[in-house]
LUMFIKE-371084 format. One record per residue (C-alpha): x, y, z; residue in three letters; chain; residue number from 1. Coordinates in steps of 0.1 Angstrom, whole numbers, plus 5000, padded with zeros to 4 digits. Layout:
REM LUMFIKE-371084
[[X,Y,Z],ALA,A,NUM]
...
REM end
This chain:
REM LUMFIKE-371084
[[5017,4921,5093],MET,A,1]
[[5027,4895,5066],GLU,A,2]
[[5035,4869,5093],SER,A,3]
[[5002,4876,5110],PHE,A,4]
[[4982,4873,5078],LEU,A,5]
[[4998,4840,5071],GLN,A,6]
[[4990,4827,5105],ASN,A,7]
[[4954,4839,5103],ALA,A,8]
[[4950,4823,5069],SER,A,9]
[[4964,4791,5082],SER,A,10]
[[4939,4792,5111],LEU,A,11]
[[4910,4797,5088],PHE,A,12]
[[4918,4769,5064],PHE,A,13]
[[4934,4743,5088],ASN,A,14]
[[4904,4746,5111],SER,A,15]
[[4882,4734,5083],SER,A,16]
[[4860,4765,5087],LEU,A,17]
[[4854,4769,5050],LEU,A,18]
[[4831,4746,5031],THR,A,19]
[[4840,4765,4998],THR,A,20]
[[4873,4774,4992],PRO,A,21]
[[4918,5255,4914],LYS,A,22]
[[4938,5275,4883],ILE,A,23]
[[4956,5299,4906],SER,A,24]
[[4985,5300,4930],HIS,A,25]
[[4979,5286,4964],TYR,A,26]
[[4994,5269,4994],GLN,A,27]
[[4985,5235,5005],VAL,A,28]
[[4994,5212,5034],ARG,A,29]
[[4991,5174,5036],PHE,A,30]
[[4969,5166,5065],SER,A,31]
[[4972,5136,5088],VAL,A,32]
[[4941,5119,5102],PRO,A,33]
[[4935,5120,5140],TYR,A,34]
[[4942,5084,5145],ASN,A,35]
[[4975,5083,5126],HIS,A,36]
[[5008,5081,5144],LYS,A,37]
[[5033,5088,5116],PRO,A,38]
[[5070,5079,5116],ARG,A,39]
[[5092,5110,5113],THR,A,40]
[[5085,5126,5079],ARG,A,41]
[[5082,5161,5065],THR,A,42]
[[5057,5175,5041],THR,A,43]
[[5065,5209,5026],PHE,A,44]
[[5041,5236,5016],ILE,A,45]
[[5040,5239,4978],LEU,A,46]
[[5029,5270,4960],SER,A,47]
[[5021,5264,4923],MET,A,48]
[[4996,5268,4895],ALA,A,49]
[[4977,5237,4886],HIS,A,50]
[[4948,5221,4868],THR,A,51]
[[4913,5229,4882],PRO,A,52]
[[4904,5210,4913],ALA,A,53]
[[4938,5193,4914],VAL,A,54]
[[4963,5200,4941],GLU,A,55]
[[5000,5191,4940],GLN,A,56]
[[5019,5185,4973],HIS,A,57]
[[5056,5179,4977],ARG,A,58]
[[5058,5150,5001],VAL,A,59]
[[5089,5136,5018],ILE,A,60]
[[5089,5101,5031],ILE,A,61]
[[5117,5083,5050],PRO,A,62]
[[5127,5049,5038],ASN,A,63]
[[5139,5022,5062],LYS,A,64]
[[5175,5033,5058],HIS,A,65]
[[5166,5068,5071],GLY,A,66]
[[5169,5084,5036],GLU,A,67]
[[5143,5109,5025],ASN,A,68]
[[5123,5100,4994],LEU,A,69]
[[5109,5130,4977],VAL,A,70]
[[5077,5129,4956],GLY,A,71]
[[5048,5149,4942],ILE,A,72]
[[5013,5140,4952],LEU,A,73]
[[4987,5149,4926],HIS,A,74]
[[4956,5152,4948],GLU,A,75]
[[4924,5148,4928],SER,A,76]
[[4901,5141,4958],GLY,A,77]
[[4899,5104,4954],SER,A,78]
[[4907,5082,4984],ARG,A,79]
[[4925,5058,4960],GLU,A,80]
[[4959,5067,4948],ILE,A,81]
[[4983,5054,4921],VAL,A,82]
[[5020,5052,4928],ILE,A,83]
[[5043,5060,4898],LEU,A,84]
[[5078,5046,4897],CYS,A,85]
[[5106,5059,4874],HIS,A,86]
[[5133,5038,4857],GLY,A,87]
[[5171,5036,4857],PHE,A,88]
[[5191,5070,4861],ARG,A,89]
[[5157,5088,4859],SER,A,90]
[[5135,5107,4882],SER,A,91]
[[5099,5116,4890],LYS,A,92]
[[5102,5144,4865],GLN,A,93]
[[5105,5121,4835],THR,A,94]
[[5079,5129,4808],ASN,A,95]
[[5064,5095,4810],THR,A,96]
[[5055,5098,4847],LEU,A,97]
[[5044,5135,4844],VAL,A,98]
[[5021,5126,4815],ASN,A,99]
[[5006,5096,4833],LEU,A,100]
[[5000,5117,4864],ALA,A,101]
[[4982,5143,4842],ALA,A,102]
[[4961,5115,4826],ALA,A,103]
[[4951,5101,4860],LEU,A,104]
[[4942,5137,4871],GLU,A,105]
[[4918,5139,4841],ASN,A,106]
[[4903,5107,4853],ALA,A,107]
[[4899,5121,4888],ARG,A,108]
[[4924,5097,4902],LEU,A,109]
[[4951,5109,4926],SER,A,110]
[[4987,5098,4920],SER,A,111]
[[5021,5101,4936],PHE,A,112]
[[5054,5101,4916],ARG,A,113]
[[5086,5100,4936],PHE,A,114]
[[5124,5096,4933],ASP,A,115]
[[5140,5064,4944],PHE,A,116]
[[5169,5068,4968],ALA,A,117]
[[5200,5081,4950],GLY,A,118]
[[5179,5096,4922],ASN,A,119]
[[5164,5131,4916],GLY,A,120]
[[5158,5149,4949],GLU,A,121]
[[5159,5119,4972],SER,A,122]
[[5187,5112,4996],ASP,A,123]
[[5213,5086,4990],GLY,A,124]
[[5239,5078,4963],SER,A,125]
[[5229,5062,4930],PHE,A,126]
[[5234,5025,4928],GLN,A,127]
[[5235,5002,4898],TYR,A,128]
[[5212,4973,4904],GLY,A,129]
[[5196,4971,4938],TYR,A,130]
[[5161,4963,4925],TYR,A,131]
[[5151,4949,4958],TRP,A,132]
[[5162,4980,4977],ARG,A,133]
[[5140,5001,4954],GLU,A,134]
[[5112,4976,4961],ALA,A,135]
[[5117,4985,4998],GLU,A,136]
[[5116,5023,4989],ASP,A,137]
[[5082,5016,4972],LEU,A,138]
[[5072,4997,5003],ARG,A,139]
[[5079,5028,5025],ALA,A,140]
[[5058,5050,5001],VAL,A,141]
[[5029,5026,5001],ILE,A,142]
[[5030,5023,5039],GLN,A,143]
[[5030,5061,5042],HIS,A,144]
[[4997,5063,5023],PHE,A,145]
[[4982,5033,5040],HIS,A,146]
[[4989,5049,5074],GLU,A,147]
[[4972,5081,5061],SER,A,148]
[[4942,5060,5053],ASN,A,149]
[[4946,5061,5016],ARG,A,150]
[[4940,5031,4994],GLY,A,151]
[[4968,5024,4970],VAL,A,152]
[[4949,5011,4940],SER,A,153]
[[4978,5005,4917],ALA,A,154]
[[5016,5007,4912],ILE,A,155]
[[5030,5016,4878],VAL,A,156]
[[5067,5012,4869],GLY,A,157]
[[5085,5023,4838],HIS,A,158]
[[5118,5010,4825],SER,A,159]
[[5131,5042,4810],LYS,A,160]
[[5164,5056,4797],GLY,A,161]
[[5171,5093,4795],THR,A,162]
[[5186,5113,4767],LYS,A,163]
[[5194,5087,4740],HIS,A,164]
[[5213,5111,4718],GLU,A,165]
[[5241,5116,4744],GLU,A,166]
[[5271,5093,4742],ASN,A,167]
[[5282,5071,4770],TYR,A,168]
[[5317,5057,4775],VAL,A,169]
[[5326,5028,4798],VAL,A,170]
[[5360,5031,4814],SER,A,171]
[[5375,5050,4785],GLY,A,172]
[[5360,5027,4758],LYS,A,173]
[[5338,5042,4731],GLU,A,174]
[[5306,5023,4724],PRO,A,175]
[[5308,5002,4693],GLU,A,176]
[[5274,5013,4679],SER,A,177]
[[5246,5036,4684],ALA,A,178]
[[5226,5008,4698],HIS,A,179]
[[5253,5002,4724],HIS,A,180]
[[5252,5037,4739],TYR,A,181]
[[5214,5038,4737],LEU,A,182]
[[5213,5006,4757],SER,A,183]
[[5236,5021,4783],LEU,A,184]
[[5209,5046,4790],MET,A,185]
[[5182,5022,4799],ALA,A,186]
[[5190,4995,4824],ILE,A,187]
[[5153,4995,4833],GLY,A,188]
[[5142,4996,4869],ALA,A,189]
[[5107,5009,4875],GLY,A,190]
[[5088,4981,4857],GLY,A,191]
[[5109,4954,4874],GLY,A,192]
[[5105,4970,4908],VAL,A,193]
[[5067,4969,4908],VAL,A,194]
[[5068,4933,4898],LEU,A,195]
[[5093,4924,4925],LEU,A,196]
[[5071,4943,4950],TYR,A,197]
[[5041,4923,4940],ALA,A,198]
[[5060,4891,4944],SER,A,199]
[[5071,4899,4980],LYS,A,200]
[[5041,4919,4993],TYR,A,201]
[[5006,4910,4984],HIS,A,202]
[[4987,4941,4994],ASP,A,203]
[[4984,4957,4959],ILE,A,204]
[[4960,4942,4935],ARG,A,205]
[[4968,4961,4903],THR,A,206]
[[5003,4964,4888],VAL,A,207]
[[5014,4980,4856],VAL,A,208]
[[5048,4971,4840],ASN,A,209]
[[5059,4995,4813],LEU,A,210]
[[5088,4982,4791],SER,A,211]
[[5102,4961,4819],GLY,A,212]
[[5132,4938,4814],ARG,A,213]
[[5126,4900,4819],TYR,A,214]
[[5162,4887,4821],ASP,A,215]
[[5184,4911,4840],LEU,A,216]
[[5216,4893,4829],LYS,A,217]
[[5209,4904,4793],VAL,A,218]
[[5226,4936,4779],GLY,A,219]
[[5254,4939,4806],ILE,A,220]
[[5282,4927,4783],GLU,A,221]
[[5272,4952,4756],GLU,A,222]
[[5273,4979,4782],ARG,A,223]
[[5303,4971,4803],LEU,A,224]
[[5323,4950,4778],GLY,A,225]
[[5330,4913,4773],LYS,A,226]
[[5356,4913,4801],ASP,A,227]
[[5334,4932,4826],HIS,A,228]
[[5334,4904,4852],LEU,A,229]
[[5372,4900,4851],GLU,A,230]
[[5377,4938,4853],ARG,A,231]
[[5352,4944,4881],ILE,A,232]
[[5365,4915,4902],LYS,A,233]
[[5400,4929,4898],LYS,A,234]
[[5393,4966,4904],ASP,A,235]
[[5361,4963,4924],GLY,A,236]
[[5343,4987,4901],PHE,A,237]
[[5337,5000,4866],ILE,A,238]
[[5332,5037,4859],ASP,A,239]
[[5307,5048,4833],VAL,A,240]
[[5313,5082,4817],GLU,A,241]
[[5293,5105,4795],ARG,A,242]
[[5308,5130,4771],SER,A,243]
[[5342,5126,4789],GLY,A,244]
[[5327,5132,4824],ASN,A,245]
[[5322,5106,4851],PHE,A,246]
[[5285,5096,4853],GLU,A,247]
[[5282,5067,4877],TYR,A,248]
[[5301,5038,4892],ARG,A,249]
[[5292,5001,4889],VAL,A,250]
[[5306,4982,4919],THR,A,251]
[[5310,4945,4921],LEU,A,252]
[[5284,4944,4948],ASP,A,253]
[[5258,4963,4928],SER,A,254]
[[5265,4942,4897],LEU,A,255]
[[5261,4910,4915],MET,A,256]
[[5229,4923,4930],ASP,A,257]
[[5215,4927,4895],ARG,A,258]
[[5228,4893,4883],LEU,A,259]
[[5212,4876,4913],ASP,A,260]
[[5178,4892,4908],THR,A,261]
[[5157,4866,4891],ASN,A,262]
[[5126,4881,4876],MET,A,263]
[[5112,4848,4864],HIS,A,264]
[[5112,4833,4899],GLU,A,265]
[[5098,4864,4914],ALA,A,266]
[[5070,4866,4890],CYS,A,267]
[[5059,4831,4898],LEU,A,268]
[[5053,4844,4934],GLN,A,269]
[[5027,4870,4923],ILE,A,270]
[[4992,4862,4935],ASP,A,271]
[[4968,4851,4909],LYS,A,272]
[[4944,4877,4922],GLU,A,273]
[[4969,4904,4914],CYS,A,274]
[[4961,4919,4880],ARG,A,275]
[[4992,4928,4860],VAL,A,276]
[[4993,4948,4828],LEU,A,277]
[[5024,4949,4807],THR,A,278]
[[5027,4976,4780],VAL,A,279]
[[5056,4975,4755],HIS,A,280]
[[5065,4992,4723],GLY,A,281]
[[5070,4970,4692],SER,A,282]
[[5100,4990,4682],SER,A,283]
[[5117,4991,4715],ASP,A,284]
[[5155,4988,4708],LYS,A,285]
[[5164,4989,4745],VAL,A,286]
[[5144,4961,4760],VAL,A,287]
[[5131,4938,4732],PRO,A,288]
[[5093,4933,4729],VAL,A,289]
[[5098,4896,4734],GLU,A,290]
[[5104,4903,4771],ASP,A,291]
[[5068,4914,4774],ALA,A,292]
[[5056,4880,4760],SER,A,293]
[[5077,4862,4785],LYS,A,294]
[[5060,4881,4814],PHE,A,295]
[[5027,4872,4798],ALA,A,296]
[[5035,4835,4799],LYS,A,297]
[[5043,4832,4835],ILE,A,298]
[[5022,4858,4854],ILE,A,299]
[[4988,4841,4860],PRO,A,300]
[[4965,4871,4859],ASN,A,301]
[[4982,4891,4831],HIS,A,302]
[[4971,4914,4802],LYS,A,303]
[[4996,4923,4775],LEU,A,304]
[[4993,4954,4753],HIS,A,305]
[[5018,4960,4725],ILE,A,306]
[[5019,4996,4711],ILE,A,307]
[[5028,4993,4674],GLU,A,308]
[[5057,5015,4664],GLY,A,309]
[[5064,5027,4699],ALA,A,310]
[[5100,5028,4712],ASP,A,311]
[[5112,5023,4747],HIS,A,312]
[[5101,5057,4758],SER,A,313]
[[5068,5056,4739],PHE,A,314]
[[5079,5086,4719],THR,A,315]
[[5049,5098,4698],GLY,A,316]
[[5026,5074,4716],HIS,A,317]
[[5021,5091,4749],LYS,A,318]
[[4984,5094,4745],ASP,A,319]
[[4979,5058,4736],GLU,A,320]
[[5000,5048,4766],LEU,A,321]
[[4981,5070,4790],ALA,A,322]
[[4948,5057,4776],SER,A,323]
[[4957,5021,4780],VAL,A,324]
[[4971,5025,4816],VAL,A,325]
[[4943,5047,4829],VAL,A,326]
[[4916,5025,4814],ASN,A,327]
[[4931,4994,4829],PHE,A,328]
[[4933,5010,4864],ILE,A,329]
[[4897,5023,4861],LYS,A,330]
[[4885,4989,4851],GLU,A,331]
[[4902,4972,4880],THR,A,332]
[[4888,4998,4904],LEU,A,333]
[[4854,4992,4891],HIS,A,334]
[[4858,4954,4896],GLN,A,335]
[[4870,4960,4932],ASP,A,336]
[[4841,4983,4940],LYS,A,337]
[[4816,4959,4926],ALA,A,338]
[[4829,4934,4952],ARG,A,339]
[[4826,4959,4980],GLN,A,340]
[[4792,4969,4992],GLN,A,341]
[[4782,4995,5018],LYS,A,342]
[[4759,4978,5043],ILE,A,343]
[[4738,4997,5069],ILE,A,344]
[[4726,4976,5098],ILE,A,345]
[[4698,4990,5120],THR,A,346]
[[4700,4984,5157],LYS,A,347]
[[4670,4979,5180],LYS,A,348]
[[4672,5016,5190],ASN,A,349]
[[4670,5025,5153],ASP,A,350]
[[4706,5038,5152],SER,A,351]
[[4727,5027,5122],LYS,A,352]
[[4759,5008,5120],LEU,A,353]
[[4778,5013,5087],VAL,A,354]
[[4802,4988,5072],GLY,A,355]
[[4818,4976,5040],ILE,A,356]
[[4812,4940,5028],LEU,A,357]
[[4841,4925,5009],HIS,A,358]
[[4822,4899,4989],GLU,A,359]
[[4843,4869,4977],SER,A,360]
[[4814,4846,4970],GLY,A,361]
[[4817,4825,5001],THR,A,362]
[[4789,4817,5024],GLU,A,363]
[[4813,4822,5053],GLU,A,364]
[[4823,4856,5064],ILE,A,365]
[[4848,4872,5088],VAL,A,366]
[[4839,4903,5109],ILE,A,367]
[[4866,4929,5114],LEU,A,368]
[[4865,4952,5145],CYS,A,369]
[[4886,4985,5148],HIS,A,370]
[[4901,5000,5179],GLY,A,371]
[[4897,5031,5200],LEU,A,372]
[[4891,5063,5182],ARG,A,373]
[[4894,5045,5149],SER,A,374]
[[4872,5034,5120],THR,A,375]
[[4867,5007,5095],LYS,A,376]
[[4890,5027,5072],GLU,A,377]
[[4921,5022,5093],VAL,A,378]
[[4949,5005,5074],THR,A,379]
[[4950,4973,5094],ILE,A,380]
[[4913,4967,5087],MET,A,381]
[[4917,4974,5050],ILE,A,382]
[[4948,4952,5047],ASN,A,383]
[[4931,4923,5065],LEU,A,384]
[[4901,4925,5043],ALA,A,385]
[[4923,4925,5012],SER,A,386]
[[4943,4895,5025],ALA,A,387]
[[4911,4877,5032],LEU,A,388]
[[4899,4885,4996],GLU,A,389]
[[4931,4871,4983],ASN,A,390]
[[4924,4839,5002],ALA,A,391]
[[4888,4838,4988],GLY,A,392]
[[4872,4847,5021],VAL,A,393]
[[4844,4873,5024],SER,A,394]
[[4847,4899,5052],SER,A,395]
[[4829,4928,5068],PHE,A,396]
[[4846,4958,5084],ARG,A,397]
[[4823,4983,5102],PHE,A,398]
[[4822,5013,5124],ASP,A,399]
[[4812,5009,5160],PHE,A,400]
[[4785,5034,5173],SER,A,401]
[[4799,5069,5176],GLY,A,402]
[[4828,5061,5152],ASN,A,403]
[[4833,5067,5115],GLY,A,404]
[[4800,5068,5096],GLU,A,405]
[[4779,5050,5122],SER,A,406]
[[4753,5068,5143],ASP,A,407]
[[4759,5079,5179],GLY,A,408]
[[4785,5099,5198],SER,A,409]
[[4819,5086,5207],PHE,A,410]
[[4822,5071,5242],GLU,A,411]
[[4854,5063,5261],PHE,A,412]
[[4850,5028,5275],GLY,A,413]
[[4816,5012,5269],HIS,A,414]
[[4832,4980,5258],TYR,A,415]
[[4800,4960,5264],TRP,A,416]
[[4780,4985,5242],ARG,A,417]
[[4804,4976,5214],GLU,A,418]
[[4799,4940,5221],VAL,A,419]
[[4762,4946,5215],ASP,A,420]
[[4771,4963,5182],ASP,A,421]
[[4791,4933,5172],LEU,A,422]
[[4762,4910,5182],HIS,A,423]
[[4738,4931,5159],ASP,A,424]
[[4762,4927,5131],VAL,A,425]
[[4766,4889,5135],ILE,A,426]
[[4728,4885,5138],GLN,A,427]
[[4724,4905,5106],HIS,A,428]
[[4745,4881,5087],PHE,A,429]
[[4730,4850,5104],HIS,A,430]
[[4696,4862,5092],ARG,A,431]
[[4710,4865,5057],ALA,A,432]
[[4721,4829,5059],ASN,A,433]
[[4757,4837,5061],ARG,A,434]
[[4781,4818,5084],ILE,A,435]
[[4803,4840,5106],VAL,A,436]
[[4834,4819,5108],THR,A,437]
[[4856,4843,5128],ALA,A,438]
[[4857,4877,5145],ILE,A,439]
[[4889,4897,5145],ILE,A,440]
[[4895,4928,5167],GLY,A,441]
[[4924,4952,5169],HIS,A,442]
[[4934,4971,5201],SER,A,443]
[[4900,4979,5218],LYS,A,444]
[[4884,4958,5192],GLY,A,445]
[[4905,4929,5204],GLY,A,446]
[[4890,4933,5238],GLY,A,447]
[[4855,4935,5223],VAL,A,448]
[[4858,4902,5204],VAL,A,449]
[[4870,4885,5236],LEU,A,450]
[[4841,4899,5256],LEU,A,451]
[[4817,4888,5229],TYR,A,452]
[[4831,4853,5231],ALA,A,453]
[[4826,4853,5269],SER,A,454]
[[4789,4863,5266],LYS,A,455]
[[4778,4846,5234],TYR,A,456]
[[4790,4812,5224],HIS,A,457]
[[4782,4811,5187],ASP,A,458]
[[4816,4820,5172],ILE,A,459]
[[4843,4794,5173],LYS,A,460]
[[4872,4814,5160],THR,A,461]
[[4883,4847,5177],VAL,A,462]
[[4915,4867,5169],ILE,A,463]
[[4927,4893,5193],ASN,A,464]
[[4953,4917,5179],ILE,A,465]
[[4971,4939,5204],SER,A,466]
[[4942,4939,5229],GLY,A,467]
[[4947,4952,5264],ARG,A,468]
[[4944,4927,5293],TYR,A,469]
[[4941,4951,5322],ASP,A,470]
[[4917,4980,5313],LEU,A,471]
[[4928,4999,5344],LYS,A,472]
[[4963,5003,5329],ALA,A,473]
[[4971,5032,5306],GLY,A,474]
[[4945,5056,5318],ILE,A,475]
[[4968,5077,5340],GLU,A,476]
[[4991,5083,5310],GLU,A,477]
[[4962,5094,5289],ARG,A,478]
[[4942,5115,5315],LEU,A,479]
[[4968,5125,5341],GLY,A,480]
[[4976,5113,5376],LYS,A,481]
[[4947,5131,5392],ASP,A,482]
[[4921,5120,5367],TYR,A,483]
[[4898,5103,5392],LEU,A,484]
[[4897,5134,5415],GLU,A,485]
[[4891,5158,5385],ARG,A,486]
[[4864,5137,5368],ILE,A,487]
[[4845,5132,5400],ARG,A,488]
[[4846,5170,5406],LYS,A,489]
[[4837,5181,5370],ASP,A,490]
[[4820,5150,5357],GLY,A,491]
[[4842,5148,5327],PHE,A,492]
[[4877,5153,5313],ILE,A,493]
[[4883,5168,5278],ASP,A,494]
[[4911,5152,5259],VAL,A,495]
[[4930,5176,5236],MET,A,496]
[[4951,5170,5205],ARG,A,497]
[[4975,5196,5192],SER,A,498]
[[4956,5222,5213],GLY,A,499]
[[4922,5213,5199],SER,A,500]
[[4894,5193,5215],PHE,A,501]
[[4895,5157,5205],ASP,A,502]
[[4869,5139,5227],TYR,A,503]
[[4853,5139,5262],ARG,A,504]
[[4857,5113,5289],VAL,A,505]
[[4826,5112,5312],THR,A,506]
[[4826,5097,5346],LEU,A,507]
[[4801,5071,5335],GLU,A,508]
[[4823,5060,5305],SER,A,509]
[[4854,5059,5327],LEU,A,510]
[[4838,5038,5353],MET,A,511]
[[4824,5015,5326],ASP,A,512]
[[4860,5009,5315],ARG,A,513]
[[4873,5004,5350],LEU,A,514]
[[4845,4980,5358],ASP,A,515]
[[4852,4958,5327],THR,A,516]
[[4872,4928,5339],ASN,A,517]
[[4889,4911,5310],MET,A,518]
[[4903,4884,5332],HIS,A,519]
[[4870,4872,5345],GLU,A,520]
[[4854,4875,5310],ALA,A,521]
[[4881,4854,5294],CYS,A,522]
[[4875,4826,5319],LEU,A,523]
[[4840,4823,5305],GLN,A,524]
[[4851,4816,5269],ILE,A,525]
[[4842,4781,5258],ASP,A,526]
[[4872,4757,5256],LYS,A,527]
[[4860,4748,5220],GLU,A,528]
[[4864,4785,5210],CYS,A,529]
[[4898,4789,5193],ARG,A,530]
REM end
């Protein structure tokens, strides 16, 4: 996806297309939309008491290493969801995350707090460092919700220690001061992970960094001793103990991973359109408040909030923390929605096509077309619109007739009817003095944009994503070997999904598909059309 978006962006700009740059016990299940093909993952039924109108689901998501990540989804009914990330040697059950999830519930915002691999209930062994690996865990979580047609509106990460009063020992050495063992507890992760994620992936527009550390080289000597590098290179590891018991092992590989993680360079890669909030306590003895100011200096679209008197865990300041974070997320959601308008386009037969305009202020606009049995809300359409926004390009994603919110009944085939829908959309924006610079289609939508270009010659840039060349292919696998005999006898074939009726294929709609010749159509596309 990232590579495709870069190529698409290059095409737009290099082509000189732009002239302007319940309170009771219950059981719940997590449902998957009809057009979602999930990777292997399990969602357990959870029975619990909860706040009115808020459901909690225990969700398990595999990461790319095949490890199961366990989390709690606080379902408030909003399509948007906020992902909450814990810190070093912590878990989704930490008070900070539980309190934030409750505050988001009160604001009617859904959230998901989960355990990184090797922490809490998630699979894997704990690893010191490995910030980028945790960024990939976060990626797996975000993709899970995107594939479930949820919009991840924000990611929140907290650098948090655990029980400060408990004493830590490093390889048999007692800490020299209370500050030393307190610091041992808080080699912050969550705040740094969300920033690293934003530097590598550019699909989340709101990031909240709570007490994150700026320089990951700082504090290691105090924790592991002045000779830590010599010892770890000799032995290959350093064991950290607590109250005389083994707690965790720092390996040379994991230590070097931390030392090689450059927060400064990563933060320079965060998009200027990504809004970052850093919250830090003025009395933080684990990660100094000065780190927050350093983030503020280099992240382009940054807001800094210092909570006076707050420590690293915001003890005694939970309400202020929750207020600041929730208000920031609500404000950014409002800004995003202000730039998204629901547009209803009336066709000649008075039926309605419904779409979402992502307004970036440009005269130019890109039209996004979904695939078979899909909608404008499918992840790829949303991600494309978001990427175009980040590039300063307006876009419009809409539902073809019989799909999503648009009028009509779903029809198998009828590619040319969808071409007419697309034509109505383009004409609408032409009448509004907008310039349609490109049309993009995915799967069946990819075929539709090519057919459009073969019939109309007013769009000079067409992008076909995973479109099918031979429309006769794939039908037998979907409808069965004897589909022609059956449909000619009965006039239709009903397609079932999990034992339930999904949609009907009529003889007329089938023949429409079989008679649509992509090869001949593509020969009619102007040579000037890219």
